[in-house]
N, C-alpha and C positions, 0 to 999 in steps of 0.2 A: 740329756741323760746319756749314759754309755749304751753301746749296742754290742751284740755278738755278731761278728762278721763271718760269713762262709764264703770261701773263694775256691773255684775250680776251673780247670781248662777244659774246653770241648771244641769240637769242630762245628762249622756252620750248620751242617745237616742236623746235628743232634740238639743244637741250641734251643729251638722251640720246645722240645720235650723237657729239657732241663729247666727252662724258665717256667713251664707249665707246672711241673712238680713243685718247684720252690714256692710259687704263688699259692698252690693248693694247700700246702702245709702252713701257710701264714706268714711268708716273707713280707716284711714291711716295705722293702724296696729291692729291685733287682737292677743292676747296672751292667753294661756291656763294655768291654775294652778289647782293643786289637792286641792280641797276644804278642805280635811281632813288632809293635810300634816301639821306637826308641824313646818316645815321649808319651807313654800311655795315658797320663792324666789329661793330655790335650785331645785325646781321641775318645774320651768317655761318652757314652750315650746312656742316659738314664731311662729313656723310652724311645725306641726307634721311630722316626717320623713316618708319615704315611707314604708307602712305596719306597722307603729308604732303608730297608733292612740291610745291615752292613754286608759287604761282600768279602770280609776278611776270612781267610782260610781257617784260622784258629782264633778262638775267642777266650777271654777270661770273664767268667760270670762272677759277680759279687752280689751276695744277698745279705740284707740286714734283718736280724731278729732281735726281740727283746733281750736285754743283757742277762736276764736270769734263765733264758732258755737252756735246756740240757742238750749238748751236742749229740750225745749218743741217742737220745730220743728222737732228735731231728733226723739223724741218719736212718734210724729204723723206720720212721714215717716216710722218708724219701724212697727207701728201698721197697717199702710196701706199695707205694704209689706207682713206681715204675722200676721193677726189679731188673729190667734188661739194661738199664744204664749203669755205668761204673761210678758209684758214689765213693769209692775208696780214695779217689783223688781229691776229695774235699778237705780243705784246711780251715781251721777256726782260729779266731783271735778276738780279743776284746778291743773295741775302738771307742774313742771319745766322741761326743756329740759334735756334729758339724752342721753347717748351714746348707743341708742337702737341697732344700727347696730353691734357694737362690742359685745353686749351681746349674739346675736345669732351666730355670727361668731365664738365665742369661742367654741360653741357646734357643729358647722357644719363641716362635714367631706366629703371627696370626694365620689361621688355617680356615679354609672354606670347605663345606661339605654340601653337595647337592646345589640347588639353585639359590638357596636363601641363607643357609646356616653358617655362622662364623663363630669360631672359638678364638678369643683374643686375650692374651695375658694382660694383667693390670698394668704392667710396666711398658706396654706398647701402645702407640697411637692407633686409632682405627684406620684401616686402609680406606681409600676412597670408595671402593666397591661395597664395603661394609657400612657405609653411611647412606645407602639407598633406602627408600621408604619401606621396601619389602624385605629388608635384611633382618634376620633374627640373630642378634649378637649376644653371646654369653661371654661375660668377662670372668676369667677364672684364675685363681691362685690356689690350686688344690692342696699344695703342701706334700708332705712325705707320704708316698705310697698310694696316692689316689689318682684316678684317671685324669689325663689332660686332654684327651681326644686324639692324641697322635698315634695310639696303638691301633692296628687294623681292626681289632674286635670292637673298639669304640667307634671307629670311623664307619664301619659297616652299619652300626645302629643309627648313627647320626644321619647317614645317607637315607636309611629307611624312613626315619621320622620326617626328614625333609620331603621325601616323596609322598608320604601320607598327607602332609600339610598341603602340598600342591593339589592333591585330589580332594581337599576339603574334609578329610577324615579325622582331623584333630580339632576342628573348630568347636570351642566350648566344651570339649570332652575331658574326662578324667583319665589320666595316664598312670599306670603302676610301673615304677622302676624298681625291679626286684634285684637286689645286690647293687645298691645305688652308688657306693663309693663316694666320689666327690659330688654326686648329684648331677653330673654333666648331662645325662640323657633326659632326666626330668626337667632340668632347666631349659634345655633346648626345646623340649616339647611345649613348655609354657611360652617361650618366646615365639614359637611357631603357631601359637593360637590355641593351645589347650587351655581349658578353663581352670583345671586343678591338677595337681600331681601328688602322688604318694610315693615316698621312698622307703624301701625296706632293706636293712642290712644287719648282719649279725655282729658287726664291729661298732661299738658305741662311738669310736672316733670318726667313723664314716658318717654317722648321723649328725655329729657336730659339724663336720665339714660341709655336708649337704645343707644344713640349716644356715650356716654362715654364708655359704655361696649364694643361697636363695635370697637372703637379706641384702647382700651386697649388689645383687642383680635386680633388686626392687620387686621380687615376686614372693617374698617370704610369707605373705598372708595367704598365698595360694598353694603352699607346699606343706605337707605333713610328713613326718618321718617316724618310723617305728622299728624296734627290734622285732624279729620274726614272731616271738611269742606274744607280742603286744599288738600285732597288726590286726585291725578289725577285718573280719571275714567279709569280703564283698566281691562283686564282679565288676569288671572294667571293660570298656570298649577297646582299650589299647593297653597291651602289656609288653614290656621289654625286659629281658633278663640277660645281662652280660656278665656271666659267671664262668664256670668251667663245665666241660662236658660231663664229668662225674656228678656234679651237683645238678645239672640239668636232667640227668637220668634219674637221680634220687628224688628230685622234686617235681617230676612230671605230673603226678596226680594233683599236687598243690597248684602248680602253675596253670594247668588246664582248667581247674575249678575257678580260677580268678578271672578267666576270660568270658565275657558275656557272649551269648549266642550271636554269631555274625561278627564278633569282635576280632581284632587283629593281634597277633603275637609275633615277636622277634626273639630268637634265641641266638646268643653269640658267646664267644669264648671257646669255640670248637676248633680243634686242630684238624687239618685236612686228613681224611681217613677215618675220622670219628663220626662223620655225618650220617652214614647209612644206618647205624644202630639207633641214632636219635630220630631219624625220619620214621623208622619203624615204631619206635617208642611213642611218638606223638601222633601217629596216623589214626588211632582210634577216635581222637577228639577233633582233629583239624583237617580241613580240606585245602586243596591248592597249595600244599607245602612246596616251597621253592628254596633253592640253595644259591647263595651268592658267596664269592670267594675273593679275598684280598690277600696276596702273599700266601702264607701257610695257614691262614685262618678262614673260618667258614661262618656264615650266618644262615640260619634257617628261619623262614617266616611262613605264616599260614593264616587261615581264617577259621574261626571256631564253628564247627558244624552246628546246625540248629537242632 
């Protein structure tokens, strides 16, 4: 199907804020290009690798939206989300469907997180290290707009889950992945020893992707997916929410209520500088709140107070 494409130029310092705003208003995919490259199509990055944020001075951001999206409404939403950014530089055009999934899969290689966790695309052989008895391997082909594990927000959560598994805090337990996207975090938790996982997302396509990825990884019978309005109200020993800071703030009451006393929570999707407000927001419910950072992105984790 066709898409509405938004393109704008920005510098490296502003790039995370622009990308954050585009994702917040529902961009299906965001790509980065070196603005100064003579062959920009050869320099495209659909999702920067872990620790590999481009050092280009000026970038071209391209975001895809549904073909029937209204450009003026999108600009209004972007300006409302971050009015300090210059959205007047945005250009729109209609583009035909392309095989976006295959474009990034050609560049995507197996990645490891922590001591045990591996994310490996379906078109790659397992590395020797990922064949160890204690390796937790997630095979992934997330497709358009879903997490592949390479973004720092996802990487931070995968490292946290891997550490929980090392401490025996996933064994046989149920994990809630709130904002599941491709289901990558729930799948990793299951491979690391969780007994069951629940994925929640407000995008029906994300639920389809999570279900399909669970089936392909042989854990479909242990995965349940729900839209937020259909999610059974329950408490979980482990909750992870890789969304955006604005959503984490708005959903604080909901997310806190989902964590059982003594349970663990990880919050990701937070830009550096946004963490203090969220630490204060979640402090009434959680002890031992800690901050981890990778590039420009932050993870907050803590323990639910009794």
